[in-house]
C-alpha positions in Angstrom: -19.3 -33.2 -19.3 -19.4 -35.3 -22.4 -16.5 -37.5 -23.5 -15.9 -39.4 -26.8 -14.4 -42.5 -26.9 -14.6 -45.7 -29.1 -15.7 -49.0 -28.7 -13.6 -52.1 -29.5 -15.3 -52.4 -32.7 -14.7 -48.9 -33.5 -18.1 -47.6 -32.9 -18.1 -43.9 -31.2 -19.3 -43.8 -28.0 -20.4 -40.8 -26.0 -19.9 -41.0 -22.2 -21.6 -37.9 -20.0 -20.1 -37.6 -16.7 -21.1 -35.1 -14.0 -18.1 -33.4 -12.0 -19.1 -31.3 -9.0 -17.2 -27.8 -10.3 -18.5 -25.2 -7.6 -20.4 -26.6 -4.7 -23.5 -24.7 -3.9 -23.6 -23.2 -0.6 -26.5 -24.3 1.6 -26.4 -22.1 4.8 -24.0 -19.4 5.9 -24.1 -18.7 9.6 -22.2 -15.5 11.2 -21.9 -14.4 14.9 -20.0 -11.5 16.6 -19.8 -10.8 20.4 -18.0 -7.7 21.6 -17.7 -6.0 25.1 -16.5 -2.6 25.8 -13.8 -2.1 28.6 -12.1 0.2 30.9 -14.2 3.1 30.1 -15.1 2.2 26.8 -11.6 2.8 25.6 -10.9 -1.0 25.1 -13.0 -4.1 23.8 -12.7 -7.8 23.5 -14.7 -10.0 21.0 -15.5 -13.2 19.7 -16.4 -14.4 15.7 -17.7 -17.5 14.7 -18.5 -18.2 11.0 -19.9 -21.5 9.3 -20.5 -22.6 6.0 -22.5 -25.8 4.9 -22.3 -26.9 1.0 -24.0 -29.2 -0.8 -22.1 -32.4 -1.7 -19.0 -30.9 -0.1 -17.4 -31.0 3.4 -18.2 -28.1 5.5 -16.0 -25.3 7.4 -16.1 -23.7 10.5 -13.9 -20.9 12.0 -13.7 -19.6 15.6 -11.9 -16.4 16.5 -11.0 -13.8 19.0 -10.0 -10.3 19.1 -9.0 -7.6 21.8 -7.7 -3.8 21.8 -6.5 -2.0 24.8 -5.7 1.7 24.9 -4.5 3.2 28.0 -2.5 6.5 29.1 -4.6 8.3 26.8 -4.2 6.5 23.9 -0.2 6.7 24.3 -0.1 2.7 25.0 -1.9 0.6 22.6 -2.3 -3.4 21.9 -4.2 -5.2 19.5 -4.7 -8.7 18.5 -7.0 -10.8 16.1 -6.4 -14.8 16.3 -8.7 -17.3 14.5 -8.8 -21.0 14.1 -10.0 -22.7 11.1 -11.7 -26.2 10.5 -11.8 -26.4 6.7 -11.4 -28.6 3.8 -7.8 -28.4 1.9 -7.8 -30.9 -1.1 -10.9 -32.7 0.2 -9.7 -33.3 3.8 -10.9 -31.4 6.7 -8.1 -29.8 8.4 -7.5 -27.4 11.4 -5.5 -24.3 10.9 -4.4 -21.2 13.1 -3.6 -17.5 12.0 -3.7 -14.2 13.4 -1.7 -11.1 14.1 -0.8 -8.6 17.0 0.4 -4.9 17.4 1.9 -3.3 20.6 2.8 0.5 20.6 4.0 3.2 22.9 3.8 7.0 22.0 5.5 9.8 24.2 6.6 13.2 23.3 10.1 12.5 22.3 10.2 8.6 21.6 7.9 5.6 20.4 8.0 2.1 19.8 5.9 0.0 18.0 5.9 -4.0 17.0 4.3 -6.3 15.1 3.8 -10.2 14.7 1.6 -12.3 12.4 1.3 -16.1 11.9 -0.6 -18.2 9.7 -0.2 -22.1 9.5 0.3 -23.9 6.6 -3.3 -25.4 7.0 -4.9 -22.1 7.9 -7.9 -21.7 5.3 -8.6 -18.3 4.3 -11.2 -18.4 1.6 -13.8 -18.8 3.8 -13.4 -15.5 5.8 -12.7 -13.3 3.1 -8.8 -12.5 3.8 -6.6 -11.9 1.5 -3.2 -13.7 2.1 0.1 -14.5 -0.1 -0.1 -18.0 -1.3 2.8 -19.0 1.0 1.8 -19.2 4.4 4.5 -16.9 6.1 5.3 -15.5 9.6 6.6 -11.6 10.0 8.1 -10.0 12.9 8.8 -6.4 13.0 9.9 -3.7 15.5 10.2 -0.1 15.2 11.5 2.6 17.4 11.5 6.4 17.0 13.2 9.4 18.3 11.4 12.8 17.9 12.8 16.3 19.0 9.6 18.7 18.3 11.2 21.7 20.1 13.6 23.8 18.0 17.2 23.7 18.7 20.0 25.9 17.1 19.3 26.0 13.2 17.0 22.7 13.5 13.1 23.6 13.8 12.3 19.5 14.4 13.9 16.1 14.2 12.6 12.6 13.6 14.7 9.5 13.9 13.4 6.0 13.1 15.2 2.8 13.7 13.5 -0.5 12.7 14.0 -4.2 11.8 12.1 -7.1 10.7 12.0 -10.9 9.4 10.0 -12.8 7.3 9.8 -16.5 7.0 8.0 -19.2 5.7 5.9 -21.2 8.3 6.0 -24.8 7.1 10.0 -24.7 6.1 11.2 -21.9 8.2 12.8 -20.6 5.0 14.0 -17.3 5.4 12.5 -15.0 2.8 13.7 -11.7 4.1 15.7 -10.1 6.9 16.2 -6.4 7.3 17.3 -3.7 9.7 17.5 0.2 8.8 17.6 3.7 9.6 15.8 7.0 8.5 16.0 10.5 9.8 14.4 13.6 8.7 15.4 17.1 9.7 13.4 20.7 9.2 15.0 23.7 9.5 14.2 27.0 11.1 14.3 28.0 7.3 11.7 25.5 6.7 14.0 23.6 4.4 14.1 19.9 4.9 16.7 17.1 4.5 16.1 13.5 5.0 18.4 10.3 4.7 17.7 6.6 5.1 19.8 3.5 4.9 18.4 -0.1 4.8 20.6 -3.4 4.7 18.5 -6.5 3.4 20.7 -9.7 4.6 20.9 -12.7 2.3 17.7 -14.6 2.2 16.0 -16.9 -0.1 13.6 -16.2 -2.6 11.1 -19.2 -3.5 9.4 -17.6 -6.4 12.2 -16.6 -8.7 12.9 -19.7 -10.4 9.4 -20.1 -11.6 8.4 -23.2 -10.3 12.2 -24.4 -9.1 13.7 -24.7 -5.9 14.4 -21.6 -3.6 17.4 -19.5 -4.8 19.5 -17.5 -2.6 19.0 -13.9 -2.9 22.3 -11.7 -2.3 22.6 -9.2 0.4 22.2 -5.4 -0.6 21.9 -2.1 1.0 19.7 0.7 -0.2 19.7 4.4 0.6 17.4 7.6 0.0 18.4 11.1 0.6 17.2 14.1 -0.4 16.5 17.9 0.5 13.5 20.2 -0.2 13.1 24.1 0.2 10.6 26.1 1.9 7.1 24.8 0.9 5.6 28.2 2.1 7.4 30.1 -1.1 6.1 30.9 -4.1 9.1 28.8 -6.1 10.7 25.7 -4.5 13.3 23.4 -5.5 13.6 19.8 -4.5 16.7 17.1 -5.2 16.4 13.2 -4.2 19.0 10.7 -4.5 18.3 6.9 -4.3 20.4 3.6 -5.2 21.2 0.2 -4.2 24.0 -2.2 -4.2 24.3 -5.9 -3.7 27.1 -8.4 -2.8 26.7 -9.9 -6.2 28.0 -6.8 -7.8 24.5 -4.8 -9.0 23.7 -1.8 -8.5 21.6 1.2 -9.5 21.3 4.9 -8.7 18.6 7.7 -9.4 19.0 11.4 -9.3 15.8 13.3 -9.3 15.7 17.0 -9.0 12.6 19.1 -9.2 11.5 22.5 -9.2 7.9 23.8 -8.6 6.3 27.1 -9.0 2.7 29.0 -8.3 1.7 31.7 -11.0 -1.3 32.6 -8.9 -3.5 31.2 -6.3 -5.1 29.3 -9.3 -2.1 28.2 -11.0 0.5 25.8 -10.0 3.1 23.8 -11.3 6.3 21.2 -11.1 9.0 20.4 -13.6 11.2 17.0 -13.0 14.0 15.2 -14.4 15.0 11.8 -13.7 18.4 10.0 -14.5 19.1 6.4 -13.9 22.4 4.5 -13.9 22.4 0.7 -13.2 24.4 -2.6 -13.2 22.2 -5.3 -13.2 22.8 -8.6 -11.4 22.1 -12.2 -12.6 18.4 -12.2 -13.7 16.0 -15.3 -14.1 16.3 -16.2 -17.8 14.2 -19.3 -18.4 13.7 -23.0 -17.3 14.9 -25.9 -19.4 16.3 -29.1 -19.5 20.2 -28.4 -20.8 21.7 -31.8 -19.9 19.1 -34.2 -21.0 18.4 -35.9 -17.7 14.5 -35.2 -18.0 14.8 -32.4 -15.4 14.5 -28.5 -16.0 17.8 -26.4 -15.5 17.4 -22.6 -14.3 19.1 -20.5 -16.5 20.4 -17.4 -15.1 22.5 -14.4 -16.5 22.9 -11.0 -17.7 21.8 -9.7 -21.4 25.2 -8.9 -23.1 25.7 -5.4 -24.7 25.3 -5.3 -28.4 29.1 -5.1 -28.8 29.5 -8.3 -26.9 26.8 -10.7 -28.2 29.0 -13.5 -29.5 30.4 -13.7 -25.7 27.0 -14.8 -24.4 28.2 -18.1 -22.8 30.3 -16.1 -20.3 27.1 -14.2 -19.2 24.7 -17.3 -18.4 25.2 -19.9 -15.6 22.8 -23.1 -15.5 21.4 -23.7 -12.1 20.7 -27.5 -11.7 17.6 -28.3 -9.9 19.5 -29.8 -7.2 22.0 -27.3 -6.6 19.8 -24.3 -6.5 18.9 -24.1 -2.6 22.6 -23.6 -1.8 24.3 -21.9 -4.9 24.3 -18.0 -4.0 22.9 -16.0 -7.0 26.4 -14.0 -6.8 27.7 -16.6 -8.9 25.2 -16.6 -11.5 27.0 -14.3 -13.9 30.7 -13.0 -14.7 29.9 -10.3 -16.6 28.2 -7.2 -16.0 25.8 -4.7 -18.3 25.5 -1.0 -17.4 22.2 0.9 -18.7 21.7 4.4 -18.0 18.2 6.3 -18.8 17.0 9.8 -18.7 13.6 11.4 -18.6 12.0 14.7 -17.7 8.3 15.5 -16.3 6.2 18.4 -15.9 3.0 19.1 -14.1 0.7 21.8 -13.9 -2.2 22.2 -11.7 -5.1 24.9 -11.8 -8.0 25.9 -10.2 -10.7 28.1 -10.2 -12.6 30.0 -7.7 -15.9 31.8 -7.8 
């Protein structure tokens, strides 16, 4: 890299510096051992990798994994955990990351749970993993209730109850916490109805301020419901309604009717429409120093309708840096914007047979 400077007498001086941009990899080693157990239905394994770099610190990863299946695969458990000893910002640091899943399935019920953890010093680039830039911990659980046998007018019934929690590993910042319900019924006429509702509790968003501190996301409730006619018929119909409402006063709803047809064994198509009506919550606008204190403030608000452009000051709230963590997004706006949109779509499909 060449740098242009000047001597004390004004004479131009060219200084050439050498800087390591990407170290050359010297030696890569990988090892994997696996042992099958319990009649080859389960296994345990060990994994190790090492990377030696020219003019840079080396890295080592050591991990283990296991899978257990029992009761004709009705029960399963798996886990994969890895420890890393790798450079981060020029310093060798130790990290730990992994995930585990447990599940149990029967004719009328099932249960699944998941847990993963990645420490702040877990170095993933030497393993080929793809992770969020934020190290986080996630825990989810799901319970299913099924009735595959016909009863009355219902042919099959499926019900799903679930919950989860997601938080940052280093600070314990609550990123999301949710629980929900889903049901799917198929009738003896082969029509089908479904309904789901999910409640997302208030949490923090550490990305929304675009470089600023975390901001509170208001709690919201999401729903999705619909009906579909007999898919075996030459002509059919479906209708889906989905929507959301948050505690800050924002909401949206979408209506999606759709019809389908099959003219022949080689030609079929569908025609659908979509109508959306929404009332937006406060959104991030920009970061700017509004009070001249040398720190950026985080401006949130709603765009005003055309007939209210002169009242834009009522639609904006400035978030100072030191207040953003504790100020709910619910107070970021005091007016509303309603928007509607509509559209249609059509699809056709044809095929030829010899």
